[in-house]
Backbone and ligand atoms as CSV (ligand in chain L), in Angstrom:
chain,resi,resn,atom,element,x,y,z
A,1,MET,N,N,-4.369,-16.939,-2.913
A,1,MET,CA,C,-3.178,-17.745,-2.624
A,1,MET,C,C,-1.904,-16.951,-2.860
A,2,ASN,N,N,-1.856,-16.238,-3.993
A,2,ASN,CA,C,-0.644,-15.486,-4.341
A,2,ASN,C,C,-0.791,-13.986,-4.154
A,3,GLY,N,N,-1.864,-13.576,-3.481
A,3,GLY,CA,C,-2.125,-12.147,-3.335
A,3,GLY,C,C,-0.992,-11.385,-2.679
A,4,ASP,N,N,-0.395,-11.963,-1.653
A,4,ASP,CA,C,0.663,-11.263,-0.938
A,4,ASP,C,C,1.889,-11.046,-1.806
A,5,ILE,N,N,2.290,-12.054,-2.541
A,5,ILE,CA,C,3.496,-11.907,-3.368
A,5,ILE,C,C,3.212,-10.984,-4.558
A,6,GLU,N,N,1.985,-11.014,-5.064
A,6,GLU,CA,C,1.612,-10.079,-6.137
A,6,GLU,C,C,1.697,-8.644,-5.634
A,7,GLN,N,N,1.145,-8.393,-4.463
A,7,GLN,CA,C,1.194,-7.052,-3.887
A,7,GLN,C,C,2.643,-6.634,-3.618
A,8,PHE,N,N,3.430,-7.559,-3.096
A,8,PHE,CA,C,4.843,-7.292,-2.837
A,8,PHE,C,C,5.543,-6.872,-4.130
A,9,LEU,N,N,5.291,-7.614,-5.207
A,9,LEU,CA,C,5.930,-7.299,-6.494
A,9,LEU,C,C,5.465,-5.943,-7.027
A,10,ARG,N,N,4.180,-5.665,-6.926
A,10,ARG,CA,C,3.683,-4.361,-7.397
A,10,ARG,C,C,4.343,-3.216,-6.630
A,11,GLU,N,N,4.480,-3.392,-5.343
A,11,GLU,CA,C,5.131,-2.348,-4.522
A,11,GLU,C,C,6.596,-2.183,-4.888
A,12,ARG,N,N,7.285,-3.291,-5.131
A,12,ARG,CA,C,8.705,-3.192,-5.502
A,12,ARG,C,C,8.858,-2.502,-6.860
A,13,LEU,N,N,7.991,-2.835,-7.810
A,13,LEU,CA,C,8.088,-2.221,-9.140
A,13,LEU,C,C,7.746,-0.738,-9.065
A,14,ASP,N,N,6.740,-0.381,-8.269
A,14,ASP,CA,C,6.417,1.048,-8.095
A,14,ASP,C,C,7.605,1.780,-7.467
A,15,HIS,N,N,8.208,1.157,-6.472
A,15,HIS,CA,C,9.377,1.755,-5.815
A,15,HIS,C,C,10.530,1.902,-6.808
A,16,ASP,N,N,10.788,0.852,-7.572
A,16,ASP,CA,C,11.868,0.916,-8.564
A,16,ASP,C,C,11.639,2.078,-9.530
A,17,GLU,N,N,10.422,2.210,-10.019
A,17,GLU,CA,C,10.138,3.285,-10.970
A,17,GLU,C,C,10.359,4.659,-10.319
A,18,ARG,N,N,9.869,4.823,-9.105
A,18,ARG,CA,C,10.063,6.110,-8.401
A,18,ARG,C,C,11.554,6.411,-8.221
A,19,GLU,N,N,12.318,5.416,-7.823
A,19,GLU,CA,C,13.753,5.626,-7.589
A,19,GLU,C,C,14.499,5.950,-8.879
A,20,ILE,N,N,14.158,5.273,-9.939
A,20,ILE,CA,C,14.805,5.548,-11.228
A,20,ILE,C,C,14.526,7.000,-11.628
A,21,ARG,N,N,13.248,7.390,-11.537
A,21,ARG,CA,C,12.886,8.762,-11.931
A,21,ARG,C,C,13.514,9.802,-10.999
A,22,ARG,N,N,13.536,9.512,-9.702
A,22,ARG,CA,C,14.106,10.455,-8.738
A,22,ARG,C,C,15.599,10.665,-9.013
A,23,ARG,N,N,16.318,9.576,-9.205
A,23,ARG,CA,C,17.760,9.697,-9.436
A,23,ARG,C,C,18.036,10.318,-10.794
A,24,TRP,N,N,17.164,9.987,-11.741
A,24,TRP,CA,C,17.310,10.532,-13.079
A,24,TRP,C,C,17.196,12.061,-13.007
A,25,ASN,N,N,16.178,12.528,-12.282
A,25,ASN,CA,C,15.939,13.965,-12.194
A,25,ASN,C,C,16.931,14.670,-11.266
A,26,ARG,N,N,17.216,14.082,-10.118
A,26,ARG,CA,C,18.032,14.746,-9.116
A,26,ARG,C,C,19.517,14.726,-9.448
A,27,HIS,N,N,19.969,13.625,-10.015
A,27,HIS,CA,C,21.407,13.483,-10.224
A,27,HIS,C,C,21.817,13.632,-11.684
A,28,GLY,N,N,20.899,13.989,-12.502
A,28,GLY,CA,C,21.251,14.225,-13.893
A,28,GLY,C,C,21.673,12.976,-14.644
A,29,VAL,N,N,21.198,11.832,-14.200
A,29,VAL,CA,C,21.507,10.591,-14.919
A,29,VAL,C,C,20.802,10.661,-16.267
A,30,THR,N,N,21.542,10.456,-17.316
A,30,THR,CA,C,20.951,10.544,-18.646
A,30,THR,C,C,21.144,9.237,-19.410
A,31,SER,N,N,20.242,9.030,-20.359
A,31,SER,CA,C,20.370,7.848,-21.206
A,31,SER,C,C,21.633,7.919,-22.045
A,32,GLU,N,N,22.027,9.146,-22.446
A,32,GLU,CA,C,23.226,9.292,-23.276
A,32,GLU,C,C,24.465,8.844,-22.497
A,33,LYS,N,N,24.527,9.254,-21.227
A,33,LYS,CA,C,25.697,8.948,-20.402
A,33,LYS,C,C,25.821,7.448,-20.128
A,34,PHE,N,N,24.683,6.778,-19.970
A,34,PHE,CA,C,24.720,5.363,-19.596
A,34,PHE,C,C,24.181,4.452,-20.688
A,35,HIS,N,N,24.107,4.960,-21.911
A,35,HIS,CA,C,23.552,4.176,-23.009
A,35,HIS,C,C,24.258,2.819,-23.134
A,36,GLY,N,N,23.461,1.790,-23.281
A,36,GLY,CA,C,24.011,0.450,-23.468
A,36,GLY,C,C,24.408,-0.240,-22.178
A,37,THR,N,N,24.134,0.407,-21.030
A,37,THR,CA,C,24.462,-0.222,-19.755
A,37,THR,C,C,23.165,-0.503,-18.985
A,38,PRO,N,N,23.255,-1.340,-17.966
A,38,PRO,CA,C,22.054,-1.584,-17.153
A,38,PRO,C,C,21.608,-0.344,-16.388
A,39,PHE,N,N,22.434,0.699,-16.342
A,39,PHE,CA,C,22.110,1.910,-15.589
A,39,PHE,C,C,21.421,2.962,-16.442
A,40,ASP,N,N,21.266,2.683,-17.721
A,40,ASP,CA,C,20.549,3.593,-18.615
A,40,ASP,C,C,19.115,3.716,-18.091
A,41,PRO,N,N,18.694,4.932,-17.660
A,41,PRO,CA,C,17.367,5.061,-17.065
A,41,PRO,C,C,16.231,4.675,-18.006
A,42,THR,N,N,16.399,4.905,-19.283
A,42,THR,CA,C,15.365,4.506,-20.238
A,42,THR,C,C,15.222,2.990,-20.240
A,43,ARG,N,N,16.357,2.326,-20.240
A,43,ARG,CA,C,16.334,0.861,-20.208
A,43,ARG,C,C,15.787,0.355,-18.870
A,44,ALA,N,N,16.187,0.983,-17.766
A,44,ALA,CA,C,15.717,0.558,-16.448
A,44,ALA,C,C,14.198,0.710,-16.339
A,45,LEU,N,N,13.674,1.808,-16.860
A,45,LEU,CA,C,12.217,1.994,-16.834
A,45,LEU,C,C,11.523,0.987,-17.751
A,46,ALA,N,N,12.154,0.676,-18.879
A,46,ALA,CA,C,11.582,-0.325,-19.786
A,46,ALA,C,C,11.544,-1.697,-19.112
A,47,GLU,N,N,12.573,-1.984,-18.320
A,47,GLU,CA,C,12.589,-3.262,-17.611
A,47,GLU,C,C,11.471,-3.327,-16.564
A,48,VAL,N,N,11.239,-2.211,-15.875
A,48,VAL,CA,C,10.127,-2.163,-14.910
A,48,VAL,C,C,8.801,-2.383,-15.648
A,49,GLY,N,N,8.639,-1.734,-16.784
A,49,GLY,CA,C,7.410,-1.897,-17.572
A,49,GLY,C,C,7.242,-3.327,-18.057
A,50,ALA,N,N,8.331,-3.934,-18.499
A,50,ALA,CA,C,8.254,-5.323,-18.967
A,50,ALA,C,C,7.888,-6.261,-17.819
A,51,LYS,N,N,8.471,-6.012,-16.640
A,51,LYS,CA,C,8.135,-6.861,-15.485
A,51,LYS,C,C,6.666,-6.705,-15.113
A,52,ARG,N,N,6.138,-5.504,-15.225
A,52,ARG,CA,C,4.700,-5.311,-14.948
A,52,ARG,C,C,3.851,-6.113,-15.937
A,53,GLN,N,N,4.258,-6.139,-17.191
A,53,GLN,CA,C,3.506,-6.900,-18.193
A,53,GLN,C,C,3.612,-8.396,-17.923
A,54,ILE,N,N,4.803,-8.833,-17.547
A,54,ILE,CA,C,4.974,-10.253,-17.210
A,54,ILE,C,C,4.085,-10.608,-16.020
A,55,LEU,N,N,4.091,-9.745,-15.012
A,55,LEU,CA,C,3.251,-9.976,-13.829
A,55,LEU,C,C,1.778,-10.078,-14.222
A,56,ALA,N,N,1.328,-9.187,-15.098
A,56,ALA,CA,C,-0.074,-9.212,-15.537
A,56,ALA,C,C,-0.374,-10.502,-16.299
A,57,GLU,N,N,0.553,-10.931,-17.159
A,57,GLU,CA,C,0.319,-12.165,-17.920
A,57,GLU,C,C,0.307,-13.384,-17.011
A,58,VAL,N,N,1.238,-13.410,-16.084
A,58,VAL,CA,C,1.327,-14.558,-15.175
A,58,VAL,C,C,0.059,-14.678,-14.346
A,59,THR,N,N,-0.394,-13.561,-13.785
A,59,THR,CA,C,-1.561,-13.623,-12.892
A,59,THR,C,C,-2.869,-13.817,-13.645
A,60,SER,N,N,-2.865,-13.582,-14.951
A,60,SER,CA,C,-4.102,-13.794,-15.712
A,60,SER,C,C,-4.108,-15.145,-16.430
A,61,GLU,N,N,-3.093,-15.963,-16.156
A,61,GLU,CA,C,-3.032,-17.288,-16.794
A,61,GLU,C,C,-4.301,-18.074,-16.459
A,62,ALA,N,N,-4.887,-18.658,-17.486
A,62,ALA,CA,C,-6.154,-19.385,-17.309
A,62,ALA,C,C,-5.905,-20.830,-16.901
A,63,HIS,N,N,-6.920,-21.435,-16.363
A,63,HIS,CA,C,-6.896,-22.867,-16.103
A,63,HIS,C,C,-7.027,-23.581,-17.445
A,64,TYR,N,N,-6.452,-24.770,-17.539
A,64,TYR,CA,C,-6.517,-25.525,-18.793
A,64,TYR,C,C,-7.968,-25.867,-19.144
A,65,TRP,N,N,-8.212,-25.780,-20.417
A,65,TRP,CA,C,-9.536,-26.114,-20.916
A,65,TRP,C,C,-9.408,-26.384,-22.410
A,66,CYS,N,N,-9.958,-27.468,-22.890
A,66,CYS,CA,C,-9.949,-27.786,-24.314
A,66,CYS,C,C,-11.331,-27.488,-24.883
A,67,GLU,N,N,-11.318,-26.868,-26.061
A,67,GLU,CA,C,-12.593,-26.447,-26.643
A,67,GLU,C,C,-13.567,-27.598,-26.860
A,68,ASP,N,N,-13.038,-28.762,-27.189
A,68,ASP,CA,C,-13.938,-29.906,-27.389
A,68,ASP,C,C,-14.369,-30.516,-26.051
A,69,ASN,N,N,-13.873,-29.924,-24.981
A,69,ASN,CA,C,-14.282,-30.266,-23.623
A,69,ASN,C,C,-13.915,-31.684,-23.200
A,70,TRP,N,N,-12.895,-32.259,-23.864
A,70,TRP,CA,C,-12.468,-33.584,-23.381
A,70,TRP,C,C,-11.722,-33.445,-22.069
A,71,TYR,N,N,-11.213,-32.221,-21.829
A,71,TYR,CA,C,-10.611,-31.958,-20.530
A,71,TYR,C,C,-10.818,-30.505,-20.158
A,72,ALA,N,N,-11.144,-30.245,-18.942
A,72,ALA,CA,C,-11.162,-28.895,-18.379
A,72,ALA,C,C,-10.789,-29.028,-16.917
A,73,CYS,N,N,-9.977,-28.097,-16.464
A,73,CYS,CA,C,-9.619,-28.051,-15.047
A,73,CYS,C,C,-10.918,-27.931,-14.243
A,74,ALA,N,N,-10.957,-28.553,-13.108
A,74,ALA,CA,C,-12.152,-28.480,-12.258
A,74,ALA,C,C,-12.479,-27.039,-11.871
A,75,ALA,N,N,-11.456,-26.174,-11.812
A,75,ALA,CA,C,-11.672,-24.773,-11.417
A,75,ALA,C,C,-12.044,-23.884,-12.600
A,76,HIS,N,N,-11.988,-24.425,-13.830
A,76,HIS,CA,C,-12.359,-23.626,-15.005
A,76,HIS,C,C,-13.874,-23.429,-15.029
A,77,VAL,N,N,-14.304,-22.226,-15.387
A,77,VAL,CA,C,-15.745,-21.934,-15.360
A,77,VAL,C,C,-16.539,-22.804,-16.331
A,78,ASP,N,N,-15.891,-23.311,-17.383
A,78,ASP,CA,C,-16.589,-24.121,-18.374
A,78,ASP,C,C,-16.371,-25.619,-18.192
A,79,CYS,N,N,-15.923,-26.027,-17.039
A,79,CYS,CA,C,-15.736,-27.460,-16.795
A,79,CYS,C,C,-17.105,-28.150,-16.853
A,80,ALA,N,N,-17.231,-29.106,-17.783
A,80,ALA,CA,C,-18.521,-29.770,-17.982
A,80,ALA,C,C,-18.624,-31.079,-17.208
A,81,ASP,N,N,-17.542,-31.472,-16.574
A,81,ASP,CA,C,-17.557,-32.703,-15.793
A,81,ASP,C,C,-18.277,-32.433,-14.471
A,82,GLU,N,N,-19.490,-32.941,-14.364
A,82,GLU,CA,C,-20.322,-32.623,-13.194
A,82,GLU,C,C,-19.706,-33.083,-11.880
A,83,ASP,N,N,-18.899,-34.138,-11.951
A,83,ASP,CA,C,-18.278,-34.638,-10.725
A,83,ASP,C,C,-17.151,-33.737,-10.219
A,84,ARG,N,N,-16.536,-32.986,-11.154
A,84,ARG,CA,C,-15.368,-32.179,-10.777
A,84,ARG,C,C,-15.639,-30.678,-10.819
A,85,ALA,N,N,-16.620,-30.250,-11.600
A,85,ALA,CA,C,-16.867,-28.814,-11.810
A,85,ALA,C,C,-17.013,-28.069,-10.483
A,86,GLY,N,N,-16.333,-26.946,-10.427
A,86,GLY,CA,C,-16.406,-26.127,-9.218
A,86,GLY,C,C,-15.397,-26.544,-8.150
A,87,GLY,N,N,-14.622,-27.564,-8.458
A,87,GLY,CA,C,-13.622,-28.036,-7.495
A,87,GLY,C,C,-12.343,-27.223,-7.552
A,88,SER,N,N,-11.371,-27.682,-6.811
A,88,SER,CA,C,-10.076,-27.006,-6.777
A,88,SER,C,C,-9.331,-27.242,-8.080
A,89,CYS,N,N,-8.424,-26.339,-8.377
A,89,CYS,CA,C,-7.590,-26.451,-9.576
A,89,CYS,C,C,-6.883,-27.800,-9.594
A,90,ASP,N,N,-7.003,-28.493,-10.722
A,90,ASP,CA,C,-6.272,-29.748,-10.881
A,90,ASP,C,C,-5.494,-29.770,-12.192
A,91,CYS,N,N,-5.203,-28.577,-12.712
A,91,CYS,CA,C,-4.429,-28.492,-13.955
A,91,CYS,C,C,-3.009,-27.978,-13.709
A,92,GLY,N,N,-2.697,-27.645,-12.488
A,92,GLY,CA,C,-1.354,-27.176,-12.173
A,92,GLY,C,C,-1.165,-25.676,-12.307
A,93,ARG,N,N,-2.237,-24.954,-12.618
A,93,ARG,CA,C,-2.109,-23.510,-12.809
A,93,ARG,C,C,-1.530,-22.827,-11.572
A,94,GLU,N,N,-2.022,-23.185,-10.410
A,94,GLU,CA,C,-1.569,-22.508,-9.193
A,94,GLU,C,C,-0.067,-22.691,-8.997
A,95,GLU,N,N,0.425,-23.877,-9.239
A,95,GLU,CA,C,1.854,-24.140,-9.074
A,95,GLU,C,C,2.666,-23.373,-10.123
A,96,ARG,N,N,2.152,-23.338,-11.361
A,96,ARG,CA,C,2.874,-22.610,-12.429
A,96,ARG,C,C,2.946,-21.118,-12.106
A,97,VAL,N,N,1.832,-20.553,-11.690
A,97,VAL,CA,C,1.789,-19.127,-11.376
A,97,VAL,C,C,2.682,-18.828,-10.165
A,98,THR,N,N,2.592,-19.652,-9.153
A,98,THR,CA,C,3.399,-19.434,-7.951
A,98,THR,C,C,4.883,-19.467,-8.274
A,99,ARG,N,N,5.293,-20.434,-9.076
A,99,ARG,CA,C,6.718,-20.555,-9.441
A,99,ARG,C,C,7.194,-19.292,-10.158
A,100,LYS,N,N,6.404,-18.801,-11.093
A,100,LYS,CA,C,6.803,-17.604,-11.844
A,100,LYS,C,C,6.834,-16.371,-10.945
A,101,LEU,N,N,5.863,-16.225,-10.069
A,101,LEU,CA,C,5.849,-15.079,-9.154
A,101,LEU,C,C,7.065,-15.125,-8.232
A,102,ARG,N,N,7.395,-16.302,-7.769
A,102,ARG,CA,C,8.560,-16.436,-6.880
A,102,ARG,C,C,9.852,-16.086,-7.605
A,103,LEU,N,N,9.943,-16.445,-8.861
A,103,LEU,CA,C,11.135,-16.078,-9.634
A,103,LEU,C,C,11.193,-14.569,-9.847
A,104,LEU,N,N,10.049,-13.952,-10.108
A,104,LEU,CA,C,10.027,-12.495,-10.272
A,104,LEU,C,C,10.401,-11.779,-8.975
A,105,ALA,N,N,10.061,-12.371,-7.846
A,105,ALA,CA,C,10.333,-11.737,-6.546
A,105,ALA,C,C,11.766,-11.957,-6.077
A,106,LEU,N,N,12.453,-12.935,-6.631
A,106,LEU,CA,C,13.786,-13.302,-6.144
A,106,LEU,C,C,14.783,-12.137,-6.116
A,107,PRO,N,N,14.795,-11.248,-7.113
A,107,PRO,CA,C,15.752,-10.130,-7.033
A,107,PRO,C,C,15.525,-9.215,-5.828
A,108,TYR,N,N,14.372,-9.330,-5.191
A,108,TYR,CA,C,14.060,-8.474,-4.041
A,108,TYR,C,C,14.186,-9.245,-2.720
A,109,ALA,N,N,14.900,-10.353,-2.729
A,109,ALA,CA,C,14.995,-11.214,-1.539
A,109,ALA,C,C,15.618,-10.504,-0.345
A,110,ASP,N,N,16.342,-9.426,-0.558
A,110,ASP,CA,C,16.944,-8.717,0.574
A,110,ASP,C,C,16.007,-7.655,1.155
A,111,HIS,N,N,14.813,-7.518,0.590
A,111,HIS,CA,C,13.850,-6.547,1.113
A,111,HIS,C,C,13.242,-7.092,2.407
A,112,PRO,N,N,13.019,-6.227,3.417
A,112,PRO,CA,C,12.482,-6.718,4.697
A,112,PRO,C,C,11.103,-7.385,4.589
A,113,ASP,N,N,10.328,-7.071,3.564
A,113,ASP,CA,C,9.003,-7.687,3.414
A,113,ASP,C,C,9.044,-9.005,2.640
A,114,TYR,N,N,10.217,-9.359,2.112
A,114,TYR,CA,C,10.345,-10.632,1.381
A,114,TYR,C,C,10.233,-11.778,2.381
A,115,ARG,N,N,9.499,-12.808,2.008
A,115,ARG,CA,C,9.333,-13.970,2.875
A,115,ARG,C,C,10.185,-15.133,2.359
A,116,GLU,N,N,10.915,-15.745,3.234
A,116,GLU,CA,C,11.791,-16.856,2.834
A,116,GLU,C,C,10.996,-18.001,2.196
A,117,GLU,N,N,9.726,-18.156,2.572
A,117,GLU,CA,C,8.900,-19.216,1.990
A,117,GLU,C,C,8.656,-18.985,0.492
A,118,TRP,N,N,8.931,-17.761,0.019
A,118,TRP,CA,C,8.764,-17.465,-1.407
A,118,TRP,C,C,9.989,-17.884,-2.217
A,119,ARG,N,N,11.105,-18.145,-1.552
A,119,ARG,CA,C,12.340,-18.462,-2.279
A,119,ARG,C,C,12.136,-19.725,-3.107
A,120,PRO,N,N,12.374,-19.629,-4.425
A,120,PRO,CA,C,12.134,-20.811,-5.279
A,120,PRO,C,C,13.152,-21.926,-5.014
L,1,ZN,ZN,ZN,-6.533,-25.288,-12.923
């Protein structure tokens, strides 16, 4: 469901990292010169790394499930409700993940591969 936007985000983050490193090396941009600003390459690379971690956490979000099994999403592997087990997600995980991915993609809305349907 979210494969395209995940791939889009991975490509944008890879591109951002390459551009930061290229400009850092080619134009002599230094952390000392831009310390404390959004243009500090160390900070910019840290932001790319943090976004990658957020992306990994968002996409690995589990379906709801309670250990005592009074409730489990139908899509959760341990759903014990025989009538619902193996069904579509009914815990809202897909909507939560989609919303977060769309927010992460919003800064790239001017990219030609960005889809307007992703706009939150
Ligand atoms: Zn679910």
